[in-house]
KOLBA-47251 format. One record per residue: x, y, z of N, C-alpha, C in turn; residue number from 1. Coordinates in Angstrom, 2 decimals, decimal comma, always signed. Example, Ala and Ser with C-alpha at 12.3 -4.5 7.8 and 13.67 -1.06 7.14 Angstrom:
<sites>
{site {+13,19 -5,69 +7,80} {+12,30 -4,50 +7,80} {+13,20 -3,30 +7,80} 1}
{site {+12,85 -2,25 +7,08} {+13,67 -1,06 +7,14} {+12,90 +0,03 +7,87} 2}
</sites>
This chain:
<sites>
{site {+90,68 +101,50 +94,07} {+90,82 +101,26 +95,49} {+90,61 +102,58 +96,20} 1}
{site {+89,71 +102,62 +97,15} {+89,41 +103,85 +97,86} {+90,46 +104,19 +98,90} 2}
{site {+90,34 +105,37 +99,46} {+91,32 +105,83 +100,44} {+90,72 +105,97 +101,83} 3}
{site {+89,52 +105,42 +102,07} {+88,91 +105,52 +103,38} {+89,46 +104,47 +104,34} 4}
{site {+90,08 +103,42 +103,81} {+90,58 +102,32 +104,62} {+91,92 +101,87 +104,11} 5}
{site {+92,75 +101,36 +105,03} {+93,95 +100,66 +104,59} {+93,49 +99,37 +103,93} 6}
{site {+94,09 +99,01 +102,81} {+93,74 +97,73 +102,20} {+94,29 +96,59 +103,05} 7}
{site {+93,76 +95,39 +102,86} {+94,19 +94,25 +103,67} {+95,64 +93,81 +103,46} 8}
{site {+96,22 +94,14 +102,32} {+97,62 +93,77 +102,05} {+98,42 +95,05 +101,83} 9}
{site {+99,42 +95,25 +102,66} {+100,24 +96,47 +102,58} {+101,70 +96,07 +102,46} 10}
{site {+102,38 +96,67 +101,50} {+103,83 +96,50 +101,35} {+104,53 +97,71 +101,93} 11}
{site {+105,57 +97,45 +102,68} {+106,50 +98,48 +103,14} {+107,73 +98,35 +102,25} 12}
{site {+108,02 +99,41 +101,50} {+109,16 +99,40 +100,59} {+110,18 +100,43 +101,07} 13}
{site {+111,43 +100,00 +101,14} {+112,49 +100,87 +101,63} {+113,63 +100,88 +100,62} 14}
{site {+114,03 +102,07 +100,23} {+115,10 +102,22 +99,24} {+116,27 +102,98 +99,85} 15}
{site {+117,47 +102,51 +99,56} {+118,68 +103,28 +99,80} {+119,06 +103,84 +98,44} 16}
{site {+119,21 +105,16 +98,39} {+119,46 +105,85 +97,13} {+120,90 +106,34 +97,03} 17}
{site {+121,33 +106,58 +95,83} {+122,62 +107,21 +95,62} {+122,56 +108,61 +96,24} 18}
{site {+123,65 +109,11 +96,76} {+123,63 +110,41 +97,45} {+123,01 +111,52 +96,61} 19}
{site {+122,11 +112,25 +97,25} {+121,48 +113,41 +96,64} {+120,34 +113,13 +95,67} 20}
{site {+119,88 +111,89 +95,56} {+118,85 +111,54 +94,57} {+117,45 +111,41 +95,15} 21}
{site {+117,31 +111,46 +96,48} {+116,01 +111,21 +97,10} {+114,93 +112,17 +96,63} 22}
{site {+115,18 +113,45 +96,64} {+114,14 +114,41 +96,25} {+113,71 +114,23 +94,80} 23}
{site {+114,63 +113,82 +93,96} {+114,31 +113,54 +92,56} {+113,31 +112,38 +92,47} 24}
{site {+113,55 +111,33 +93,25} {+112,63 +110,19 +93,24} {+111,28 +110,57 +93,84} 25}
{site {+111,28 +111,34 +94,91} {+110,03 +111,77 +95,52} {+109,21 +112,61 +94,55} 26}
{site {+109,85 +113,47 +93,81} {+109,13 +114,28 +92,81} {+108,47 +113,39 +91,76} 27}
{site {+109,18 +112,37 +91,30} {+108,63 +111,43 +90,33} {+107,44 +110,68 +90,92} 28}
{site {+107,54 +110,25 +92,16} {+106,43 +109,58 +92,83} {+105,20 +110,48 +92,87} 29}
{site {+105,40 +111,70 +93,31} {+104,27 +112,63 +93,45} {+103,65 +112,95 +92,10} 30}
{site {+104,47 +113,13 +91,10} {+104,00 +113,57 +89,79} {+103,36 +112,43 +88,99} 31}
{site {+103,92 +111,21 +89,07} {+103,48 +110,17 +88,15} {+103,16 +108,82 +88,78} 32}
{site {+103,96 +108,35 +89,72} {+103,82 +106,97 +90,16} {+102,58 +106,71 +91,01} 33}
{site {+102,19 +107,66 +91,85} {+101,01 +107,43 +92,69} {+99,78 +107,16 +91,85} 34}
{site {+99,51 +108,02 +90,88} {+98,32 +107,84 +90,04} {+98,45 +106,60 +89,15} 35}
{site {+99,66 +106,29 +88,68} {+99,85 +105,10 +87,86} {+99,57 +103,82 +88,65} 36}
{site {+99,91 +103,81 +89,93} {+99,57 +102,67 +90,77} {+98,06 +102,52 +90,91} 37}
{site {+97,36 +103,62 +91,10} {+95,90 +103,58 +91,21} {+95,28 +102,98 +89,96} 38}
{site {+95,74 +103,42 +88,80} {+95,22 +102,90 +87,53} {+95,51 +101,40 +87,42} 39}
{site {+96,65 +100,97 +87,93} {+97,04 +99,56 +87,85} {+96,31 +98,68 +88,86} 40}
{site {+95,67 +99,29 +89,87} {+94,93 +98,49 +90,85} {+95,59 +98,42 +92,21} 41}
{site {+96,55 +99,28 +92,47} {+97,21 +99,35 +93,78} {+97,10 +100,79 +94,27} 42}
{site {+97,42 +101,01 +95,52} {+97,40 +102,36 +96,07} {+98,73 +102,68 +96,71} 43}
{site {+99,24 +103,88 +96,44} {+100,38 +104,38 +97,19} {+99,79 +105,05 +98,42} 44}
{site {+99,99 +104,44 +99,58} {+99,38 +104,91 +100,82} {+100,17 +106,04 +101,46} 45}
{site {+101,42 +106,16 +101,12} {+102,25 +107,23 +101,65} {+103,70 +107,01 +101,28} 46}
{site {+104,45 +108,10 +101,26} {+105,89 +108,00 +101,05} {+106,56 +109,02 +101,96} 47}
{site {+107,77 +108,66 +102,42} {+108,38 +109,36 +103,54} {+109,87 +109,53 +103,35} 48}
{site {+110,39 +110,62 +103,88} {+111,82 +110,83 +103,98} {+112,27 +110,30 +105,34} 49}
{site {+113,35 +109,55 +105,36} {+113,96 +109,13 +106,62} {+114,73 +110,34 +107,14} 50}
{site {+114,31 +110,87 +108,29} {+114,92 +112,08 +108,82} {+116,36 +111,88 +109,29} 51}
{site {+116,74 +110,63 +109,53} {+118,09 +110,33 +109,99} {+119,03 +109,93 +108,86} 52}
{site {+118,48 +109,73 +107,65} {+119,31 +109,29 +106,53} {+118,83 +109,99 +105,26} 53}
{site {+119,60 +110,94 +104,76} {+119,17 +111,71 +103,59} {+119,12 +110,90 +102,29} 54}
{site {+119,59 +109,66 +102,33} {+119,57 +108,82 +101,14} {+118,62 +107,63 +101,29} 55}
{site {+117,66 +107,77 +102,21} {+116,69 +106,70 +102,47} {+115,30 +107,19 +102,11} 56}
{site {+114,54 +106,37 +101,39} {+113,17 +106,66 +100,98} {+112,31 +105,46 +101,35} 57}
{site {+111,18 +105,73 +101,98} {+110,29 +104,67 +102,45} {+108,90 +104,96 +101,92} 58}
{site {+108,21 +103,92 +101,45} {+106,83 +104,13 +101,00} {+105,99 +102,90 +101,25} 59}
{site {+104,68 +103,10 +101,25} {+103,70 +102,04 +101,49} {+102,82 +101,88 +100,26} 60}
{site {+102,62 +100,63 +99,85} {+101,76 +100,33 +98,71} {+100,74 +99,29 +99,16} 61}
{site {+99,47 +99,51 +98,81} {+98,41 +98,60 +99,24} {+97,68 +97,94 +98,09} 62}
{site {+97,12 +96,77 +98,40} {+96,38 +95,97 +97,42} {+95,06 +95,51 +98,05} 63}
{site {+94,07 +95,32 +97,20} {+92,75 +94,90 +97,68} {+92,80 +93,53 +98,36} 64}
{site {+93,66 +92,65 +97,86} {+93,81 +91,32 +98,45} {+95,04 +90,66 +97,84} 65}
{site {+95,37 +89,49 +98,36} {+96,56 +88,77 +97,92} {+96,48 +88,40 +96,45} 66}
{site {+95,29 +88,04 +95,99} {+95,12 +87,61 +94,60} {+95,28 +88,75 +93,61} 67}
{site {+94,96 +89,98 +94,02} {+95,05 +91,11 +93,09} {+96,47 +91,68 +92,98} 68}
{site {+97,33 +91,34 +93,91} {+98,68 +91,91 +93,92} {+99,47 +91,60 +92,64} 69}
{site {+99,57 +90,34 +92,21} {+100,37 +90,08 +91,00} {+99,83 +90,80 +89,76} 70}
{site {+98,51 +90,87 +89,63} {+97,93 +91,56 +88,47} {+98,25 +93,04 +88,49} 71}
{site {+98,09 +93,68 +89,67} {+98,37 +95,11 +89,78} {+99,84 +95,40 +89,51} 72}
{site {+100,72 +94,58 +90,07} {+102,16 +94,76 +89,83} {+102,49 +94,56 +88,35} 73}
{site {+101,86 +93,57 +87,74} {+102,08 +93,32 +86,31} {+101,64 +94,49 +85,45} 74}
{site {+100,49 +95,08 +85,79} {+100,02 +96,24 +85,02} {+100,94 +97,44 +85,22} 75}
{site {+101,39 +97,68 +86,46} {+102,28 +98,82 +86,68} {+103,63 +98,60 +86,00} 76}
{site {+104,30 +97,48 +86,32} {+105,65 +97,25 +85,81} {+105,66 +96,87 +84,33} 77}
{site {+104,50 +96,48 +83,78} {+104,39 +96,20 +82,36} {+103,91 +97,38 +81,55} 78}
{site {+103,65 +98,51 +82,22} {+103,09 +99,68 +81,55} {+104,13 +100,59 +80,94} 79}
{site {+103,62 +101,54 +80,15} {+104,48 +102,49 +79,45} {+105,29 +103,38 +80,39} 80}
{site {+104,67 +103,83 +81,49} {+105,38 +104,72 +82,42} {+106,62 +104,04 +82,97} 81}
{site {+106,49 +102,80 +83,45} {+107,65 +102,11 +84,00} {+108,68 +101,82 +82,91} 82}
{site {+108,22 +101,48 +81,70} {+109,15 +101,24 +80,60} {+110,00 +102,48 +80,33} 83}
{site {+109,38 +103,65 +80,42} {+110,11 +104,91 +80,19} {+110,97 +105,31 +81,38} 84}
{site {+110,60 +104,88 +82,59} {+111,23 +105,38 +83,82} {+112,20 +104,41 +84,48} 85}
{site {+112,11 +103,14 +84,19} {+112,82 +102,14 +84,99} {+114,32 +102,34 +85,01} 86}
{site {+114,94 +102,66 +83,90} {+116,40 +102,83 +83,89} {+116,81 +104,00 +84,76} 87}
{site {+116,08 +105,10 +84,67} {+116,41 +106,28 +85,49} {+116,20 +105,99 +86,97} 88}
{site {+115,09 +105,32 +87,31} {+114,82 +105,00 +88,71} {+115,85 +104,02 +89,24} 89}
{site {+116,11 +102,96 +88,51} {+117,09 +101,97 +88,97} {+118,48 +102,57 +89,11} 90}
{site {+118,81 +103,59 +88,32} {+120,11 +104,26 +88,44} {+120,20 +105,05 +89,74} 91}
{site {+119,06 +105,42 +90,32} {+119,06 +106,16 +91,59} {+119,26 +105,23 +92,78} 92}
{site {+118,93 +103,94 +92,64} {+118,90 +103,01 +93,76} {+120,24 +102,33 +94,00} 93}
{site {+120,54 +102,16 +95,29} {+121,66 +101,34 +95,71} {+121,12 +99,99 +96,17} 94}
{site {+119,98 +100,02 +96,88} {+119,40 +98,82 +97,46} {+117,91 +99,04 +97,69} 95}
{site {+117,15 +97,94 +97,72} {+115,73 +98,03 +98,05} {+115,32 +96,81 +98,86} 96}
{site {+114,26 +97,01 +99,66} {+113,74 +95,93 +100,49} {+112,22 +96,08 +100,55} 97}
{site {+111,51 +94,95 +100,48} {+110,05 +94,95 +100,57} {+109,61 +94,00 +101,67} 98}
{site {+108,68 +94,46 +102,50} {+108,04 +93,64 +103,52} {+106,54 +93,74 +103,32} 99}
{site {+105,83 +92,64 +103,47} {+104,37 +92,65 +103,33} {+103,72 +92,39 +104,67} 100}
{site {+102,57 +93,01 +104,87} {+101,78 +92,79 +106,06} {+100,36 +92,44 +105,62} 101}
{site {+99,84 +91,36 +106,14} {+98,52 +90,89 +105,76} {+97,54 +91,07 +106,90} 102}
{site {+96,37 +91,55 +106,57} {+95,27 +91,64 +107,52} {+94,00 +91,21 +106,78} 103}
{site {+93,89 +89,93 +106,39} {+92,81 +89,49 +105,50} {+91,42 +89,58 +106,10} 104}
{site {+91,29 +89,64 +107,41} {+89,95 +89,63 +108,00} {+89,50 +91,01 +108,47} 105}
{site {+90,31 +92,04 +108,25} {+89,92 +93,36 +108,76} {+90,38 +94,44 +107,80} 106}
{site {+89,65 +95,52 +107,80} {+90,06 +96,72 +107,08} {+90,20 +97,81 +108,12} 107}
{site {+91,35 +98,44 +108,15} {+91,65 +99,41 +109,19} {+91,35 +100,82 +108,70} 108}
{site {+90,57 +101,60 +109,44} {+90,31 +102,97 +108,99} {+91,58 +103,81 +109,03} 109}
{site {+91,71 +104,68 +108,04} {+92,83 +105,61 +108,03} {+92,65 +106,63 +109,13} 110}
{site {+93,72 +107,09 +109,75} {+93,59 +108,14 +110,75} {+93,08 +109,43 +110,11} 111}
{site {+92,34 +110,19 +110,85} {+91,83 +111,46 +110,32} {+92,96 +112,49 +110,32} 112}
{site {+92,92 +113,37 +109,35} {+93,94 +114,42 +109,26} {+93,76 +115,43 +110,36} 113}
{site {+94,85 +115,93 +110,87} {+94,81 +116,97 +111,90} {+95,24 +118,28 +111,28} 114}
{site {+94,57 +119,33 +111,66} {+94,90 +120,66 +111,12} {+96,09 +121,25 +111,82} 115}
</sites>
């Protein structure tokens, strides 16, 4: 999945973490999860710190279409990386929420980076 456009299906994922664990999860995302999602057929479009809540982590995951989502999730969550990481990641979480947004008839260009 390329990075020139937002994919038509985007998930907004929000996690409430145990106190002091957010940076640990962000490091894992940067080091391993972003590329593992790409290999599985999904894209990590971005991940963010909630500036008002030090125990909140928000990220966006995209899919080529509705039909590809279950396969990509199956490859990621059925893979070796998640098998090795799931207990540690789940121990960091207090709560999680996922929202999906569909735009099946359009692909939205990503904003250009500003210097």
